[in-house]
C-alpha positions in Angstrom: 2.7 12.8 0.4 5.9 14.5 -0.3 9.3 13.1 0.3 10.0 15.0 3.5 6.8 13.8 5.1 7.5 10.2 4.0 11.0 10.4 5.5 9.5 11.9 8.7 7.1 8.9 9.0 9.9 6.4 8.5 12.2 8.1 11.1 9.3 8.4 13.5 8.4 4.7 13.2 12.1 3.7 13.6 12.4 5.8 16.6 9.2 4.3 18.2 10.5 0.8 17.5 13.9 1.7 19.0 12.2 3.2 22.0 10.1 0.0 22.5 13.1 -2.2 22.2 15.1 0.0 24.5 12.4 -0.2 27.2 12.9 -4.0 27.2 16.6 -4.3 26.7 19.5 -1.9 27.4 21.6 -1.3 24.3 24.2 1.4 23.5 22.7 4.5 21.8 19.1 3.8 22.9 18.7 7.5 23.8 18.9 8.3 20.1 15.5 6.8 19.7 13.9 9.8 21.4 15.9 12.1 19.1 14.6 10.1 16.1 11.1 10.5 17.4 11.4 14.3 17.7 13.1 14.6 14.3 10.4 12.4 12.7 7.7 14.6 14.1 9.5 17.7 12.9 10.0 16.3 9.4 6.4 15.1 9.2 5.2 18.6 10.1 7.5 20.2 7.7 6.5 17.9 4.9 2.8 18.6 5.6 3.3 22.4 5.7 5.1 22.3 2.3 2.2 20.4 0.7 -0.3 23.1 2.0 1.8 25.9 0.6 2.2 24.2 -2.8 -1.6 23.9 -3.1 
């Protein structure tokens, strides 16, 4: 995996964890977890597309 895809996976997992915690407990900034999920999916897709082009 390339670095961009790895960063995407990390951001996606952190966003999912933040969303799960935010569903149970209200905390400031919990809406950013949805943004992190979207960014993680985008970075993951970008990292995967780079690896296909490099091959």
